[in-house]
N, C-alpha and C positions, 0 to 999 in steps of 0.2 A: 456565261455567267459564272462567277466565282462562288464556291460554296461558303457556308458560314465558317467552317474550320479554317479555310485558307485566308479569309478576311481577318479572322481573329489572330492567326499566325503573323499577319502583316501589321495589324493595328497595335497589338500589345508591345512588341519590341520598340516600335517607333515612339509610342507614348512613353515607355520607360526611358528611352534615350533622351527624349525631350525633357522629361521630368527631372532627369539627373543633370542635364547640361545647361538648360536655359536659366534656372535660378542661380547656378554657380557663376555663370557669365555676368548676370546682372549684379550679383552681390560683389563681384570683383571690380566691375567697371564703375559703379556709382560711388560718389564721394560720401563720407559719413553724413553730411548735411542733406544731400539728395535722398539718402536712405532714410533719414529721420522724417523728411517731408513725405516720402512715399508711405512710410509706415503709419504716419498720422492720418494720411488720406484713407488708407485701407482699414484703419481701426474704427471707422465710423464715428469720428469725433471723440475718441478716447473710451468708447464703450467696450472695446475689446483690447486685449494685450497687443500693443503695437507690433512687436517683433513676431508674435505668433500669427497675427493677421497678415503681416507681410509675407511670411513663409507660405501660409495657406493660399494667398492671392497668387504668388508666383507659381506654386504647384498647380493650382487649377488653371491658370492661364497657359502654362506650358502643356498641360494635358489637352486643352482645347486647341492650342496651336498644332500639336501633333496630329489630332484628328482632322483638322482642316488641311494640313499638309498632305496626309495620306489620301484624302478624298480628292484634292486638287491634282495630285500626281496621277492618281488612277484615271481621272477624267482626261487628262492630257495624254496619257498612254493609250487610252481607248480611242481618242481622236486620231492619234498618230498611227495606230496599228490598223485602222480601217483601210480597205483597199482603195487605191486612187480612183478607179473607175467604178462607180456604183451602178 
Protein backbone atom coordinates (compact mmCIF):
# COMPACT_ATOMS: atom_id res chain seq x y z
CA UNK A 1 0.00 0.00 0.00
CA UNK A 2 1.16 3.50 -0.79
CA UNK A 3 1.47 6.01 2.00
CA UNK A 4 -0.47 9.26 2.12
CA UNK A 5 2.61 11.28 1.24
CA UNK A 6 3.29 9.29 -1.92
CA UNK A 7 -0.35 9.53 -3.00
CA UNK A 8 -0.28 13.27 -2.45
CA UNK A 9 2.93 13.58 -4.45
CA UNK A 10 1.19 11.84 -7.33
CA UNK A 11 -2.24 13.46 -7.17
CA UNK A 12 -1.16 17.09 -6.76
CA UNK A 13 1.02 17.42 -9.89
CA UNK A 14 -1.48 15.55 -12.06
CA UNK A 15 -4.35 17.74 -10.87
CA UNK A 16 -2.27 20.89 -11.45
CA UNK A 17 -1.32 19.75 -14.94
CA UNK A 18 -4.92 18.94 -15.82
CA UNK A 19 -6.06 22.25 -14.28
CA UNK A 20 -3.66 24.15 -16.54
CA UNK A 21 -4.07 22.16 -19.75
CA UNK A 22 -7.73 21.11 -20.09
CA UNK A 23 -9.34 24.60 -19.89
CA UNK A 24 -6.72 25.98 -22.27
CA UNK A 25 -7.47 23.30 -24.85
CA UNK A 26 -11.22 23.76 -24.54
CA UNK A 27 -11.02 27.55 -24.82
CA UNK A 28 -8.85 27.29 -27.95
CA UNK A 29 -10.97 24.63 -29.67
CA UNK A 30 -14.48 26.00 -29.11
CA UNK A 31 -15.89 28.64 -31.41
CA UNK A 32 -17.18 31.86 -29.83
CA UNK A 33 -20.78 30.68 -30.35
CA UNK A 34 -20.10 27.36 -28.60
CA UNK A 35 -18.31 29.19 -25.80
CA UNK A 36 -21.30 31.52 -25.35
CA UNK A 37 -23.71 28.57 -25.25
CA UNK A 38 -21.53 26.73 -22.75
CA UNK A 39 -21.15 29.80 -20.53
CA UNK A 40 -24.93 30.36 -20.58
CA UNK A 41 -25.43 26.73 -19.55
CA UNK A 42 -22.95 26.92 -16.67
CA UNK A 43 -24.22 30.28 -15.38
CA UNK A 44 -27.51 28.68 -14.25
CA UNK A 45 -29.72 30.78 -16.48
CA UNK A 46 -27.86 34.05 -16.00
CA UNK A 47 -27.74 33.92 -12.19
CA UNK A 48 -23.94 34.00 -12.26
CA UNK A 49 -21.43 35.83 -14.43
CA UNK A 50 -21.25 33.64 -17.57
CA UNK A 51 -17.49 33.88 -18.09
CA UNK A 52 -16.65 33.33 -14.43
CA UNK A 53 -18.99 30.35 -14.21
CA UNK A 54 -17.44 28.85 -17.36
CA UNK A 55 -13.94 29.19 -15.92
CA UNK A 56 -15.03 27.69 -12.60
CA UNK A 57 -16.77 24.82 -14.38
CA UNK A 58 -13.73 24.07 -16.53
CA UNK A 59 -11.43 24.24 -13.51
CA UNK A 60 -13.56 21.93 -11.39
CA UNK A 61 -14.11 19.47 -14.22
CA UNK A 62 -10.38 19.32 -14.97
CA UNK A 63 -9.61 18.67 -11.28
CA UNK A 64 -12.19 15.87 -11.17
CA UNK A 65 -10.83 14.45 -14.43
CA UNK A 66 -7.31 14.48 -12.98
CA UNK A 67 -8.43 12.61 -9.87
CA UNK A 68 -10.31 10.03 -11.95
CA UNK A 69 -7.30 9.58 -14.23
CA UNK A 70 -4.88 8.94 -11.36
CA UNK A 71 -7.19 6.46 -9.67
CA UNK A 72 -7.86 4.61 -12.95
CA UNK A 73 -4.18 4.42 -13.83
CA UNK A 74 -3.29 3.18 -10.35
CA UNK A 75 -5.93 0.43 -10.59
CA UNK A 76 -4.63 -0.62 -14.00
CA UNK A 77 -1.06 -0.60 -12.70
CA UNK A 78 -2.02 -2.72 -9.69
CA UNK A 79 -3.83 -5.21 -11.92
CA UNK A 80 -0.87 -5.45 -14.32
CA UNK A 81 1.76 -5.72 -11.61
CA UNK A 82 0.16 -8.71 -9.87
CA UNK A 83 1.94 -12.01 -10.38
CA UNK A 84 0.58 -14.12 -13.21
CA UNK A 85 0.07 -17.20 -11.06
CA UNK A 86 -1.78 -16.57 -7.83
